[in-house]
C-alpha positions in Angstrom: 0.1 0.0 0.0 1.4 3.4 -0.9 1.6 6.3 1.4 0.4 9.7 0.6 1.8 13.0 1.7 -0.5 15.9 2.9 1.4 19.1 3.9 0.0 22.5 4.9 1.0 26.2 4.7 -0.4 27.3 8.2 2.8 28.5 9.5 3.4 30.8 6.3 -0.2 31.9 6.4 0.0 32.9 10.0 2.9 35.0 9.3 1.3 36.9 6.3 -1.9 37.4 8.6 -0.2 39.9 10.8 2.0 37.3 12.4 -1.0 35.5 14.0 0.0 33.3 16.8 -0.9 29.7 17.1 -3.0 30.4 20.0 -4.9 33.1 18.1 -5.5 30.7 15.3 -6.6 28.0 17.8 -9.1 30.2 19.4 -10.6 31.4 16.1 -11.1 27.8 15.0 -12.1 26.2 18.4 -9.3 24.0 19.1 -6.1 24.0 21.4 -2.8 25.5 20.5 -1.3 22.1 20.8 -3.7 20.9 17.9 -2.3 23.6 15.8 1.2 22.7 16.6 0.6 19.2 15.7 -1.2 20.0 12.5 1.6 22.5 11.4 4.2 19.7 12.1 2.3 17.2 10.1 1.8 14.8 13.2 -1.9 15.3 13.3 -4.4 15.7 10.3 -7.4 17.8 11.0 -11.0 16.7 10.2 -12.5 18.0 7.2 -14.5 20.4 9.1 -11.5 21.8 11.0 -9.6 22.1 7.7 -12.4 24.2 6.3 -12.4 26.4 9.6 -8.7 26.9 9.2 -9.0 27.9 5.5 -12.0 30.2 6.4 -9.8 31.8 9.3 -7.4 32.8 6.7 -10.0 33.7 4.0 -8.1 31.3 1.8 -9.2 28.3 -0.4 -8.7 25.0 1.3 -6.3 24.0 -1.5 -3.9 26.8 -0.5 -3.8 25.7 3.1 -3.5 21.8 2.7 -1.7 20.3 -0.1 -2.1 16.7 -1.1 0.7 14.9 -3.0 0.3 11.2 -3.7 3.3 9.0 -3.3 3.6 8.1 -6.8 3.9 11.7 -7.8 6.7 12.6 -5.3 10.2 13.0 -6.6 
């Protein structure tokens, strides 16, 4: 079974949104700061609902926050 890779741009988006802290993002989407840390590091993948909440917090399309790259396309 192949393994797929999901990456995110949350850290970069936080920086470009007035250097939003992890705590501020967490509060705006209804999770803990530790959850945001884990998502940024790729150790936790959010539910679809939370992914949409995060994208909405940045007023950005979901595809610009989370990137999916199947294993067979990685180089």
